ZAKOL-505782 format. One record per residue: x, y, z of N, C-alpha, C, O, CB in turn; residue in one letter. Coordinates in steps of 0.2 Angstrom, whole numbers, plus 5000, padded with zeros to 4 digits. Glycine has a CB too. Layout:
# ZAKOL-505782
XYZXYZXYZXYZXYZA;...
***
This chain:
# ZAKOL-505782
497154655373496854705368496254665364496354615362497354725364M;495754705364495154675360495154715354495054775353494454685364V;495154675348495154705341494554695338494354635337495754685337I;494154745336493554735332493754735324494154775322493054795333K;493554675321493754665314493054645310492654615313494254605314K;493054665304492554645300492654565297492154535296492454685294N;493254545297493454485294494054455298494554495299493554485287T;494054395299494754365302494754295298494254265296494754355309I;495454275297495554205294495954165299496454185302495954225288N;495754105299496054055304496253995300495853965296495554035310I;496853965302497053895299497153855306497553875310497753905295I;496853795305497053745310497353685307497153665302496353715314I;497953665310498353615306498653565311498853585317498853645302A;498653505309498953445313498953385310498753375304498653445320G;499153325313499153265310498453245308497953255312499453215315N;498453215302497753185300497553125305497953085307497853155293S;496953125307496653085311496653115318496353075323497053025311G;496853175319496853205326496253255327496353295331497553235327H;495753245322495153295323495253365321494853405323495053295331G;495653375316495753445313495153465310494953515311496353445309I;494853415305494253435302493653445306493253485305494153385296Q;493653405312493153415317493153485320492653515321493153355322L;493753505322493853565325493553625320493253665322494553585327M;493853615314493653665309492853675308492553725308493953655302G;492553615307491853605306491453635312490953675311491553535305N;491653625318491353645324491453725325490953765326491653615331L;492053755323492153825323491653855317491353905319492853835321L;491653825311491153855306490453855309490153905307491253805300A;490253805312489553795314489453855320488853885320489353735317N;489853865324489853915329489853985326489454025328490353905334T;490253995321490254065318489654075315489354135316490854065313A;489354035312488654045309488154055314487654095313488453995303T;488154015319487754015325487754085328487254115331487853965330Y;488354115328488454185331488254235326488354295328489154185334M;488054225320487854275316488454295311488354355308487654335319G;488854255309489454275304489354235298489154175298490154265308N;489654265293489754225286490354185287490854205290489654275280Y;490454135283491054095283491154075276490754065271490954035287I;491854055274492054015268492653975271493054005274492254065262S;492653915269493153865271493453825266493253825260492853815276T;494053805267494453755263494853705267495153725272494953795258F;494753645265495053585269495653555265495653545259494553535270S;496153535269496753505266496753435269496753425275497453545267Y;496853385265496853315267497453275264497653295259496253275265F;497753235268498253185265497953145260497353135260498653145270P;498353125255498153085249498153005251497952965247498553095243S;498452985256498552915258498152895264498052945268499252895258E;497852835265497552815271497952815277497852835282497152755269I;498552775276499052765281499652805280500152775277499152695282R;499652865281500152915280500652915285500452905291499952985279I;501352915284501852915290501652975295501553025293502552925287P;501752955301501553005306502053055307502653045306501552965313Y;501853115308502253175309502753185303503353195303502753165315D;502353195297502653205291502253265288501653265289502753145286T;502553305283502253355279501653325276501153355275502753385274I;501753265273501253235269500653215273500053205270501553165265E;500753205280500253175284499853235287499453215292500453135289G;499953295286499653355289498953365286498853365280500053415289I;498453375290497753395289497653465291497953485296497253345292S;497353505286497253575288496553595286496253575282497753615284G;496353645290495653675289495753755289495953785294495153655294F;495553785284495653865283494953895283494553865279496053885277Q;494853945287494153975287494254045287494554075291493753945293I;493854085283493754155284493054165287492554135285493754185277T;493054205292492454225296492354305295492754345296492454205303I;491754325293491554395292490854415294490454375295491654405284S;490754475294490154505296489754525289489154545290490154565300N;490054505284489754515277489854455273490254415274489954585274S;489454445268489554395263490154385260490454435257488954395258N;490554325260491154315258491154255253490754215254491754315263I;491654255249491654195244492354155245492254095245491554225237L;492854195245493554155245493754145252493554175257494054195242D;494154085253494354065260494954105262495154095268494453995260Y;495254145258495754185260496454155259496554095257495754205268G;496954205258497654185257498054175263498354125265497954225252E;498054235267498454235273497954235279497454245279498954295274L;498254215285497854205291498054245297498654265297497854135293C;497554265301497654305307497854265313498254285317497054345309D;497654195313497754155318497954085315497654055310497154145323I;498554055317498753985315498753945321499153965326499453985311L;498353895321498453845327498853785324498553745320497653825329I;499453775327499853715325499953665330500153685336500553745323A;499653605329499653555334500353515335500353485339499053505332M;500753525330501453505330501953545326501753585323501453425328N;502553525327503053565323503053555316503253605312503753545326S;502753505313502753495306502253535303502353575298502553415304I;501653545306501153585304501353665304501153705300500453575307S;501753675310502053745311502453765305502353815302502453745317F;502853715303503353725297502953735290503153775286503853675297N;502453695290502053695283501653765282501653785277501553635283K;501353785288500953845287501153915290500753965289500253825290Y;501753915293501953975296501954035291501854095292502653965299L;502154015284502254075279501554105278501554155275502554045273H;500954075280500354105279500054155284499554185284499854045278K;500454155290500254205295500454275293501054285292500654175302V;499954315294500054385293500554415298500554395304499354425293K;500854475296501254505301500754535306500254565305501654565298K;500954525313500554545318500054495320499654505324500254615317G;500054435317499554385318499754345325500154365328499554335313G;499254295326499354255332499554185330499254155325498654255336I;499954155334500154085333500054045339500354065344500954075331L;499653995339499453955345499753885343499553855338498653955346I;500153865348500453795347500353755353500353775358501253805346I;500253685351500153635356500953615357501253575354499753575354D;501253645362501953645363502153575364502753555363502153685369Y;501753525367501953455368502153425361502453375361501453425372N;501853445356501953415349502553445345502553425340501353435345G;502953485349503553515345504153475347504353475353503653585347F;504453445342505053405343505653445345506053435349505253355338K;505653505341506253555341505953615344505553645340506653555335S;506153645349505853705352506253765349505953815349506053705359K;506753755345507153805342506753835336506953885333507853785340N;506353795333506053815327505553875328505253895323505653755324C;505453895334505053955335505354025335505054075335504653945342L;506054015335506454085336506254135330506254195332507154065336D;506154115324506154165319505454205318505454245314506354135312H;504954185322504354215322504354285324503954325323503754175326I;504854305328504954375331504954425325504754485326505554375336K;505254405320505454445314504754475311504754535308505854415309H;504254435312503554455309503054485314502454495313503254405305N;503354495320502954525325502354485326501754505328502654595323N;502454415326501854365328501854355335502354335338502054305324I;501254355338501154345345501054265346500654235343500554375347T;501554235350501554165351501154145358501354185363502254145351L;500754095357500454075363500553995364500353965359499754095364Y;500853975369501053905370500453875374500353895380501753895373K;500253815372499753775376499953705376500153675371498953785372V;499953675382500053605382499453565384499253565390500653595388N;499153535379498553495380498653435384498153415387498253485373T;499253405384499253345387499253355395499053305398499953315385Y;499453405397499453415405498653415407498453385411499753485407I;498253455403497553455404497253385403496853365407497253505399N;497453345398497153285396497253235402496853205404497453255390M;497853225404498053175409497653195416497553145420498753175410Y;497653255418497253275424496453245423496253215428497253345425K;496253255417495553235416495453165415494953135417495253275410L;495953135412495953055412495853025419495452985420496553035408L;496253055423496253025430495653045434495353005437496853055434K;495353105432494753125436494153085434493753065438494653195434K;494153065427493553025425493652955424493252915420493253055418Y;494252935426494352855426494352835419494052775418493852815430N;494752865415494752855408495452835406495952855410494552905403L;495552795400496252785398496352815392495952835388496352705397K;497052825390497252865384496952835378496752875373497952865383I;496852765377496552735372495752755371495452745365496552655372K;495452775376494752805376494652865372494152885370494452805383D;495252905372495252975369495552975362496152965362495553025374I;495152995357495453005351495953065350496453055347494953005345H;495853115353496253175353495953225359495453205362496253215346N;496353275360496153325365496053395362496253445365496753325371N;495753395356495753455353495153505355495153565354495553445345N;494753475360494253525363494553575367494353635368493753485367M;495153565370495553605374495753665370495653725372496153575377Y;496053655364496253705360495653745357495653805356496653675354I;495153705355494553735352494253785357494053845355494053685350L;494153765363493953815369494353875369494053935370493953775375G;494953875369495453925369495353975363495354035363496153905369F;495253945357495053985351494354015352494354075349495053935345L;493853985355493254025356493354085360492954135359492753975359Y;493754075365493854135369494154195365493954255366494354115375W;494654175361494954225357494454265352494554325351495554195353I;494054225350493554245345492954275348492454295345493354195340C;492854275355492354295359491654265357491154285356492254375357N;491754195356491154155354490954115360491354095365491454105349Y;490354095360490054055366490153985364490353965359489254065366T;490153945370490253865369489653825368489653765367490653845376L;489053865368488453825368488353775363488153725363487853875369N;488453805357488353765351488753695350488553645349488453805344N;489453705352489853645353489653595358489753535357490553665353T;489453625364489253585369488553545367488553485369489053625375K;488153575363487553535361487853475356487553425356487053575357K;488353485352488553435348488853375352488753325350489153465343Y;489253395357489553345361489053305365489153245366490053375366L;488453335367487953295370487653245366487453195368487453345373I;487553265359487253225354487753165353487553105351487053255348Q;488453175353488953135350489053075356489153015354489553165349K;489153095362489353055367488753025372488453065375489953085371F;488652965371488152935376488452915383488152915388487852865373N;489152895383489452875389489652945393489952985390490152835387E;489452945399489453005403490153025404490253085404489152985410K;490652985406491253005407491653035401491953085402491752945410N;491553005395491753035389491453105388491853155386491652995383L;490853115389490553175388490753225393490953285390489753165389L;490853215399491053255404491853275403492053335403491053235411N;492253225400492953245399492953295393493353345394493253175396F;492553285388492653335382492353405384492653455382492253305376N;491753405388491553475390491953505394492053565394490853465393I;492253475399492753505404493353525400493653585402492853455410E;493553485396494153505392494053575388494453615387494353455387S;493453575385493253635381493153695386493453745384492553625378L;492953685392492853745397493553765399493753825400492453715403N;494053715400494653725402495053775397495453815399495053665404N;494953755391495353795386495053865385495353915384495253755379G;494353865386494053935386494253985391494354045390493253925386F;494353955397494553995403495353995404495554025409494153965409F;495653965400496453965401496754035401497054045406496753925395L;496554075396496854135396496554185402496954215405496654175389E;495954175403495654215409495954195415496154245419494954205409K;496154135417496454115423497154135423497454145429496354035424N;497554135418498254145418498354225418498954245419498554115412N;497854265416497954335416498554355411498954405413498054365423H;498654315406499154335401498954385396498354405396499454275397S;499354415392499154465387499154435380499654415378499654525387I;498554435377498454415370497854445367497354465370498354335370I;497954465361497454495357496854455356496854395355497654515350N;496254485357495554445356495254485350495354545349495154445362R;494854445346494454475341493754475342493454425345494654435334F;493454525340492654525340492454545333492654595330492454585345I;492054495330491754505324491054525324490654485327491854445319I;490854575322490154595322489654545319489754525314490054665319K;489154535323488654485320488154525315488054585315488254455326S;487854475311487354505306486754465308486654405307487554485299N;486254505310485654485313485254445308484854405309485254535316N;485354455301484954425296485154345296484754305294485154455289K;485754325298485954255298486054225305486254175305486554255294I;485754265310485954235316485654165317485054155316485554285322F;486054125320485854055321485754015315485353975315485254045326K;486054035309486053995303486453935303486853925308486254045297S;486353895298486753835298487253835292487253875288486253775297K;487753785292488253785287488053715283487753675285488953775290T;488353715277488253665272488853655268489153705266487653665268I;489053595266489553585261489253565255488753545254490153535264N;489753555250489453545243489153475242488553465239490053545238G;489453425245489053355245488453355249487953325246489553305248N;488353385254487753395258487253425253486653405253487853425264Q;487453485250486953515246486753475240486153485238487253585244A;487153435237486953395232486453345234485953335231487553355229I;486553315240486053265242485353295243484853265242486353235249A;485353355246484753395248484353415241483753405240484853455252L;484753435236484453455230484153395226483653395223485053485225G;484553335227484253275224483553255227483053235224484753215224L;483553255234482953245238482353285236481853265235483153245245I;482553355235481953395234481753395227481153395225482253475235M;482153375222481953355215481553295215481053295211482553345211G;481653245219481253185219480553205222480053175220481653125223S;480553245227479953265230479453305225478853285225480053305236K;479753345221479353385217479153345211478653355208479853445214K;479553295209479353245204478953195206478653155202479953225200A;478853185213478453125216478753065213478353025211477753135214N;479353055214479752995212480252965217480553015221480053005205I;480352905218480852875222481552885220481652885213480652805224D;482052885224482752895222483052825224482852785229483052945226I;483452805219483852745220484552765219484752785213483652685215F;484952765224485652795224486152735224486152705230485752845229Y;486552725219487052675219487752695218487852745214486852615214A;488152675222488852695222489352645224489252595228488952765225C;489952655222490552615225490952675228491152725225490952585219Y;491252655234491552715238492152735235492552705232491752685245P;492152805234492752835231492852905234492352945235492752835224I;493452925235493552995238493553045232493853025226494253005241T;493253105232492853135238492153135237491753175239493153205239P;491853075234491153075232490753035238490153045238491053045226A;491052995242490752945246490252985251489752945253491252915250S;490353045253489953075258489253085256488753085260490253135260N;489153085249488453095246488053035248487453035250488453105239I;488352975248488052915250487852915257487352895259488552855249F;488352945261488252945269487652995270487252975274488852965272Y;487653055267487053105268486453075266485953085270487253165265Y;486353045260485753015258485452965262484852955263485852995251L;485952925265485752865269485352885276485052845279486352825271S;485452955277485052975283484352985282483952985287485353045286K;484152985276483453005274483152935271483352915266483353065269Y;482752905275482452845273481852845269481752795265482252805279K;481452895269480852905265480952905258481252955255480452965267S;480752855254480752855247481452855244481552875238480352915244N;481952835248482652835245482952765247482952745252483052885249I;483152735242483452665242484252675241484452715236483152615238K;484652655245485352655245485652595243485552545246485652685251I;486152585239486452525237487252535236487452575232486152495230F;487652505240488352505239488552445235488552395237488752505246Q;488752465229488952405224489652385225490052415228488852435217A;489752325222490452295222490952325218491552325219490352225220E;490652365213491152405209490752465205490152465206491552365203D;491152505201490852565198490352545193489852575192491352605195E;490452485189490052465184489352445186488852455184490352415179I;489452405192488852375195488352435198487752435198488952325201A;488752485200488352545203487952575197487352595199488852595206A;488252595192487852635187487352585183486852605182488352665181I;487552525182487052485179486452465183485852455181487352415177T;486552465190485952455194485552515194484952515195486152435201S;485852575194485452635194485052645187484552665187485952695194A;485352615182484952615175484352575176483852585174485452595170I;484452515179483952465180483352505185482752485183484152405184G;483552535190483052575194482652625190482052635191483452605200A;483052665185482652715181482152675176481652695175483152755177S;482452625173481952585169481352555172480852555169482352525166Y;481452545179480852515183480452575186479952555189481152475189A;480652635185480152695187480452735192480052785194479552665189G;480952715195481252765200481752805197481852805191481652725206S;482052855200482552895198483252865200483452875205482552975200L;483652835195484252805196484852865197484852905192484452755191G;485252865202485752905203486352875205486352825209485552965208I;486952895202487552865205488052925205488052965202487852815200T;488552915210489052965211489752935211489852875213488952995218G;490252975209490952945209491453005208491253065209490952895203T;492052985207492553035205492853015198492652965195493053035210S;493353045196493653035189493752965187493552945182494253075189G;494152925191494352855189493652815189493652775184494752825194P;493152825193492552785193492152815187491752775184492152795199G;492252875185491852905179492052865173491652855169491952975178M;492752855172492952815167492652745166492452725161493752805167S;492552715172492252645172491552645170491252595168492452615179L;491252695171490452705170490252715163489752715161490152755175K;490752735159490652765152490252715148489752745144491252785149Q;490352655147490052615143489252605145488852615141490352545143E;489152595151488452595154488152665153487552665152488452575161A;488452715153488252785152487952795145487452825144488752845154L;488352755140488152755133487452715133487052735129488652725129G;487352665137486752625137486152675139485652675136486852565141L;486252705144485752755146485552805141484952825140485952785153A;486052825137485952875132485552845126485152885124486652905130A;485652785125485352755119484652735120484252735116485752705116I;484552715126483852695128483452755130482852745131483852635133I;483752815132483452875133483052865140482352875139483052895127E;483352855145482952855152483352915156483952925155482952785155I;482952935161483252985166483752945170483652895173482753015170P;484352985171484852955176485353015178485453055174485352905172L;485553015184485953065186486653035188486752985191485753105193I;487153065185487853045187488253105190488353155186488253015180I;488453095196488853145199489553135199489753075202488553155207I;489953175197490753165197491053225201491053285199490953175189N;491253205207491653245211492353245209492753195211491553235219I;492553295205493253285202493853295207493753325212493353335197Q;494353265205494953265209495553265204495553255198495053205214R;496153265207496753265203496853205200496853145203497353285207V;497053195194497153135190497853145186498253195187496653125185G;498053095182497653035180497752975185498052985190497853015173P;497352925184497352865188497152885195496652925196498052825188S;497452865200497252885207497452955208497152985212497652835212T;497952975205498153045206498353065213498653035217497653095203G;498053125215498053145222497353145224496953205223498353215222L;497053095227496353085228495953135232495353145232496253015230P;496353175236496053225241496153295238495953345242496353215248T;496553305233496653375230496253395225495853355222497453375228K;496253455223495753485219495953495212496553525211495553555222N;495553485207495753495200495053485196494553445198496253435197E;495053525191494453525186494653475180494853495175494253595183Q;494653415182495053365178494653325172494853295168495353315182S;493953335173493553285169493053315164492553285162493153245174D;493053385162492653415158492553375151492053355149492753485157L;493153365148493153335142492953255142492653235137493853335139L;493153225148492853155149492153155149491753115146493153125155Q;491853205153491053205153490753215146490253195145490853265158A;491153255142490853275136490953225130490453205126491153345133L;491553195130491753145125491953075127492153035123492253175121Y;491853055133492052995136491752935133492052875134492052995143G;491152935131490752875129490952855121491252895117490052895129R;490752795120490852765114490352795109489752795111490852685114H;490552815103490052835098489752905100490052945104489452795098G;489252925096488952995097488452985103487852965101488653015091E;488553005109488053005114488053065118488353075124488252945119A;487753125116487753185119487353185126486853155126487453235115P;487653215131487353215138487353275141487953305141487653155142I;486853305143486953375147487453375152487453325156486253395149P;487753425153488253435158488153495162488153555159489053435155I;488053495169488053555173488653555178488853495180487353545177L;488853605180489353615185489253665190489053725189490053635181A;489253645197489153685202489753735203490353715201489053645209S;489653795206490153845207490353855214490953885215489953905204K;489953835219490153845226489653795230489153775227490153915229Y;489853785236489453735240488753735240488353695238489653735247P;488453795242487653795242487353805235486753795235487453855246N;487753815230487553815223487353745221487053735216488053855218N;487753695224487653625223486853605223486653555220488053585227C;486553635228485753615229485453635222485053595220485453655235F;485553695220485253715213485353675208484953645204485353785212K;486053655207486253615201485953545202485753515196487053615201I;485953515208485653445208484953445207484753405203485753425215A;484553495209483853505208483753515200483353475197483553565211F;484153555197484053565190484253505186483953485181484553625187E;484753465188484953405185484353355185484153315180485553375188A;483953345191483453305191482853325186482553285183483153305198V;482753395186482253415182482353405174481953375171482153495183K;482953415172483153405165483153325164482853305158483853435164I;483353285168483453215167482753185166482653145161483753175173A;482253205170481553175170481153205164480853175160481153195176I;481253275163480853305158481053295151480653305146480753385160E;481753285150482053275144482253195143482553185138482653315143Y;482053155147482253085147482953075144483053045139481753055142M;483353095149484053085147484553085153484353105159484353155143T;485153045153485553055158485853125158485853165153486153005157P;486053145164486353215166486953205170486953165175485753265169V;487453235168488053235172488153305176488053355174488753225167I;488253295183488453345187489253345189489453295191488053345194I;489553405187490253405189490353455195490153515195490653435183L;490653425200490853465206491553445207491853415203490453445213S;491853465213492553445214492753445221492253465225493053495210D;493353425223493453415230493453475234493253475240494153375231S;493653535231493553595235492853615237492653625243493853655231Y;492353605232491653615233491353565238491053585243491253625227I;491553505237491253445241491453455248490953445252491553385239A;492053485250492253485257492253555260492353555266492853455258N;492053605257492053675259491353685262490853665259492253725254S;491353735267490753745270490553825269490953865268490753735278Y;489853835268489653905267488953905271488653855273489553925260Q;488753965272488153985275487553955271487553955265487954055276L;487053925274486553885271485853915272485653915278486553815272W;485553945267484853975268484353925265484253935258484754045266N;484053885268483653835265483053865260482753915262483253785270P;482953825255482453845250481753815251481853745252482653835243I;481253845252480653815253480353775247480453795241480053865255K;480053715248479853675243479353715238479353705232479553615245E;478953755241478453785237478753835232478453855227477953825241K;479353855233479753905229480153875223480453905219480153945233N;480153805223480453765218480053755212479453755213480753705221L;480353745206479953735200479653665200479853625204480453735194K;479153655197478753595196479153555191479553575187478053605194S;479153485192479453435188478953385185478553355189480053395192I;478953385178478353345175478653285172479153285168477953385170Y;478353225173478553165169478153165163477553175162478453105173K;478553135157478253135151477853065150478153015147478753145145N;477253065153476853005153476253005148475852965148476652995160N;476253065144475653075140475753025133476253045129475553145137N;475452975133475552925127474852925123474352905125475752855130I;474952935117474452935112474652895106475252915103474053005110T;474252855103474552815097475252785098475752805095474552855090N;475252745103475852725106476452695101476252645098475752675111F;476952725102477652705099478152725105478152775107477852725092Y;478552675107479052685112479552745111479752775115479452625114P;479652755104480152815102479752865098480052905094480752785099Y;479152875100478752935097478852995101478852985107477952915096Q;479053045098479353105102478853165102478453175097479953125099R;478853205107478453265107478853325104479353305100478253285115D;478553385104478853435101479553455103479853485099478353495101E;479753435109480453445111480953385109481553395110480453455118R;480653335106481053275104481053225109481553185109481753295102G;480653225115480753185120480253125120479653135118480553225127V;480453065121480053005121479652995127479953025132480452945119R;479152955128478752945134479152895139479552855136478052915133P;479052905145479352865150478852805151478352815154479552905157W;479052745149478552685149478852645155479452615154478552655142I;478452625160478652585165478452515164477952505162478352615172I;478952465165478752395164478052375168478052395174479352345166P;477652345165477052325168476452365165475852355167477052325175G;476552415161476052455159475752425153476052405148476252525156M;475052405154474752355149474652395142474452455142474052335152I;474752355137474752385130475352425128475352455122474052425129K;475852435132476452475131477052435131477552455132476452535135Y;476952365130477552325130477952335124477752345119477352245130E;478652335125479152345120479752325122479952305128479152425118H;480252315117480952295118481352355119481252405115481152245113C;481852345123482452395123483052365124483152305126482252455128T;483652395124484252375125484852415122484652475120484352305122G;485452395121485952435119486052435112486452475109486652405122S;485752395108485752395101485352455098484852475101485552335097L;485552485092485152535089484452515088484252465086485552565083E;484052565089483252555089483052585082483252635079482952595095K;482552555080482152585074481752645076481452635082481652525071E;481752695072481352755074480652735075480352695072481452805068N;480352765080479652755083479552685086479352685092479152755077L;479652625083479552565086479952545091479752505096479452515080T;480652565091481152535095481352475094481752445098480852545102G;481152435089481452375087482152375085482452435083481052345081K;482552325086483252325084483352335076482952315072483552255085I;483752385075483852405068484652405066485052435070483552475066S;484852375060485552375058485552425052486152435049485752305056Y;485052465050485052505045485452575046485352605051484352525043N;485952585042486352645043486052705043486152755047486952645038G;485552715038485152775037484752785044484652845046484752775031I;484452735046484052745052484452765058484352805063483652675054N;485152735058485552745064485752825064485752855069486252705063H;485852845058486052925058485452965060485553015063486252945051Q;484852945058484252975060484152975068484053025070483652945057K;484252915071484152915078484752955082484552985087484252845080M;485352955079485852995082485653065082485753105087486552985079V;485453085076485253155075484653175080484653235082485053175068N;484153135080483653145085483853155092483553195096483053095084L;484353115094484553115101484953185102484853215107484953055103R;485353205097485653265097485153325098485253365102486153275091H;484653325093484153375093483853385100483753435102483653365088S;483653325103483353335110483753365115483553405118483153255112K;484453345115484853385120484953455118484953495123485553345120I;485053475112485153545110484453585111484553645113485253545102N;483953555112483253585113483253615121482853655123482653545112N;483753585125483753605132483953675132483853705138484253555136I;484353705127484553775128483853825128483953875130484953795122I;483353795126482653835127482453835134482053875136482153805122N;482753795138482553785145483053825150482853865154482453715147Y;483653815149484153845153484253915152484053945147484853805152I;484453955158484454025158484954055152485454015151484654055165P;484854115150485254145145485854165149485854185155484954205142K;486454155146487154175149487154245150486854295146487654155144Q;487454265156487454335158488154355160488554315161486954345164K;488254425161488854445164488754445172488254475174489054515162I;489254415175489154415183489254485186488954505190489554365186E;489854515184490054575187490454615181490854585178490454565193I;490354675181490754715176490254735170489654725170491254675173G;490554775165490154805160490054745154490354695154490454865157K;489554755150489354715145489854715139489854675134488654725142N;490254765139490754775133491354805136491354845140490454815128K;491954775134492654805136493254775134493154735128492654805144G;493754775137494454755134494454675136494654635132494954785137K;494354655142494454585144493854555148493554585152495054585149L;493654495146493154455149493554395152493854365149492654435144L;493354385158493554315161492954275161492454285163493854335169I;493154215158492554165157492854105161493354075161492454145150L;492354075166492554015170492053965171491453975168492854045177S;492153915174491653865176491953825182492453835184491553805170W;491453795186491553755192491853805198491653855199492153705190G;492253775202492453795208492953865208493053885213492753745212S;493153885202493553945201493054005203493354065203493853945195T;492453995203491954055204492154105210492254165209491254035204Y;492154075216492254115222492954155221492854215223492354075228N;493454125219494054165219494054215214494254275215494654115218I;493854205208493854255202493354305204493554365203493554215196I;492754295207492254345209492654395214492554455213491654315211Y;492954365219493354405224493854455220493954515222493654365229T;494254425216494754455212494454515208494754575207495154415207A;493854505205493554555201493354615205493354665202492854525198M;493054605211492854665215493454705216493354765217492554635222T;494054675217494654715218494854755212495054805212495254675221K;494854715206495054745200494654805198494854855195495054695194L;493954795199493554855197493654915201493554965199492854825197L;493854905207493954965212494555005209494555065210494154935219K;495054975205495555005202495455025195495955035191496254965203F;494855015193494555035186494854995180495055025175494755115185N;495054935181495254895176494654885171494054875174495554825178Y;494754875165494254865160494154785159494354755155494354895153S;493754755164493754685165493054665167492754705171494254655169V;492754615164492154585166492154515167492654485165491554605161S;491654485170491654415172491054385170490454405172491854405179Y;491054325167490454275166490654205168491254185166490254285158S;490154175170490354105173489854055170489254075170490354105181H;490053995168489653945165489453895170489853865173489953915159L;488753885171488453825175488253775171488253715173487953855180E;488053785164487853745159488353735154488453785150487153765156Y;488753675154489253665150489153625143489453635138489853635153L;488553595143488253565137487553555138487353515142488653495135Y;487153585133487353635128487553695131487353715137486853635123P;487953735128488053805130487453845130487053835126488653835126F;487353895135486753935135486753985129487254005126486753975141P;486154005127486054055123486354125125486354135131485254065121I;486654165121486954225123487654225124487954275125486554245129G;487954165125488654165126489054195120489554225121488854085127L;488854175114489254205108489254275108489754305107488954175102K;488654305110488654385109489054415115489454465114487954405110N;489154375121489554405126490254405124490654455125489454365133I;490454345121491154335119491354385114491954415114491354265117L;490954405110491054455104491154525106491454565102490554445099S;490954535112491054605115491654625118491754685121490454625119N;492154585118492754595122493354575117493354535113492854555128F;493954615118494554605114494854545116495154505112494954675115K;494954535123495254475126494754435130494354455133495854495130F;494854365129494554315133495054275137495454245134494054275129I;494954285144495454245148495054185152494454195154495754295154L;495254125151494954065154495354035159495853995157494754015148I;495254045166495654015171495353945172494753935173495654055177P;495753895172495553825174496053785178496653795177495453785167E;495753745182496253695186496353635182496253575184495953685193L;496653645176496853585172497253615166497453675167496153555168N;497453585161497953605156497553635150497853655145498353555154N;496853655151496553685146495953645143496153615138496953715141G;495453635146494853595143494253635141494053635135494653545149Q;494053685145493553725142493753775136493453785132493253775148L;494353795137494653835132494653805125494553835120495353855134I;494753735125494753695118494053705116493953715109494953625120K;493553695120492853695117492653765115492353775110492353675123L;492853825118492753885116493053905110492753935105492953935122I;493753885109494053895103493753865097493653895092494853875103R;493553805098493253765092492553795091492353805085493153685094Y;492153805096491453825095491353895092490953905088491053815102K;491753945095491654015093492254045089492254105087491554055099F;492754005087493354025084493654085087493854135083493154035076L;493754085093494054135097494754115100494754055103493554165103I;495254155099495854135102495954155109496254205111496454165098D;495554115114495554135121496254125124496654085122495054095125A;496354165130497054155133496954115139496454115143497254225136I;497354065140497354015145497654035152498154075151497553945143P;497454015157497754025164497653955167497153945170497454085168L;498153915167498053845170498453835176499053855177498253795164N;498153795181498553775187498353705188497753685189498353825193K;498853665190498653585191499153565197499553525196498853545185I;499053605203499453595208499053565214499353555220499753655211Q;498453545213498053515218497753565223497353545228498453475222G;497853635221497553685226497153735221497353745215498053725230T;496653775224496353825220496753875218497353885220495653845223P;496553925213496853985212496854025218496454015222496554025206F;497254075218497254125223497054195220497054195214497954135227T;496754235224496554305221497154335218497054365213496254345227V;497654335221498254365218498454345211498654375207498854355223S;498454275210498554245204498154275198498354285193498554165204E;497454275200497054305195497154375193497154395187496254305197I;497254415198497454495197498054505193498054545189497454525204I;498554465195499254465191499154455184499454485180499754425194E;498754405182498654385175498254435172498454455166498254315175K;497754465175497354515171497854575170497754605165496754535176V;498254595175498654655175499154645169499354685165499054665181D;499454585168499854565163499554575156499854595152500154495164L;498954555155498654555149498454625147498554645141497954515149I;498254665152497954735150498554785150498454835147497454755155L;499154765153499654815153500354795149500854825150499854835160N;500254745145500854715142501054765136501554755132500754645139K;
***
């Protein structure tokens, strides 16, 4: 039976290290190549060497594929691909009634665990990848150690079910494998999976998702890739070199990897620790490049003293924090909005720094570009907050042309030179070492106003602190006015959010408005300083609901700043909110 659908949801699950994420990424690329929109979510184990065939060692990739723009990755799935019995047990509850279950039967220790699927009318299809693999190993004179996994067989079968072509994945395999036998092994395995159902003449549902010609043969991008591209385009518009320094940490390390592919005007440095990474980036900015460093929560803690140095000498610097579950190592591959208060208050003394937060993968490009512009034009460090959900999730990518991006100007206009003489915005000039007649001292000690000389005077210190605060507060004149994303400008309930909760809340909002709930939605991309207009928006609603993947960080700021007793919705389970959780909370507030 061929079923035409607007949207389908697929989960692929199996042991970590067996190519689960690769299968998902190839499926995502093929879906967009075929003209479909996508939204994805990845599940990773938290340990490097996890026990084999355990719940903790399962890797998962969930993807929603649609013929129209979608934001959330979905709750239940139409198709579950379980590569072993452990992944079957972990994700079976997510399969819709009437859905499809594809299992690699060789990976099932207990065959009896499949009996109860009949109660939900789930169609079961058993595939034994090892039979196919051993035939091809013999054919191409390969050994089992040469093959990391045999997931191309399952992937080919999935493409047949989704009515997808193999061309895009074959191009990837040709680029990946130089060795002819390995290439032929993988391509034939993909073909065998694709023609498995056709050759067996069995009965199984197939899905056809209508293509959208507007996005035909488009590309996908995840959050870390988008950040890298945003930084690159920002540096090009400012005509400045990038110096990216980092110490490897999950889930931020991929930014280092993506930037390393671009050699022109980009220098990459893998430091021995987090402190060395940020201080070398500060040195690069002092020398005239744009210093950038990326990390996650634990590394952000280690960078704070040096971040205070960048704030007091007032030079451009970008700090990217891909948040994860804490404290300490926490759950390093799981999702949490853990570091808003650390970003705002983590430094010693009064050191205000602008904070921007991305809301979904391709939005990371905009946020990274804006961070570069603010850092250079206001001579300040800027913090970007993303998280593991955004970093590893894929969405459709429509590249932005360079000519459509804002210009970025360096503050090099120097008259009657003083190193801390400020323009009308409160911004000091960017003076590069070696500029004749502009020699001056700088460092971590407090500076005398204008001259920059060391000063121990308390009155001068307060003046300099106030000047630095004033400069950052002036950024509100640049950033966009806060707006309502969806819903009316006045009503009973406003949902206010930040970061990666955007997709889920927006999807929940579309459903709530269909049932005439008096609810509106506003989302913050600029967390310090708050945008103009936020106070007026908050005053127009009886209730304010703030969902956060923490125990309440934004809500503390809103209560303090605006004296509003907002309602929290907190989750710290390592997973994003679901649409159902948002809808249930709204219903409870409005109907209590």
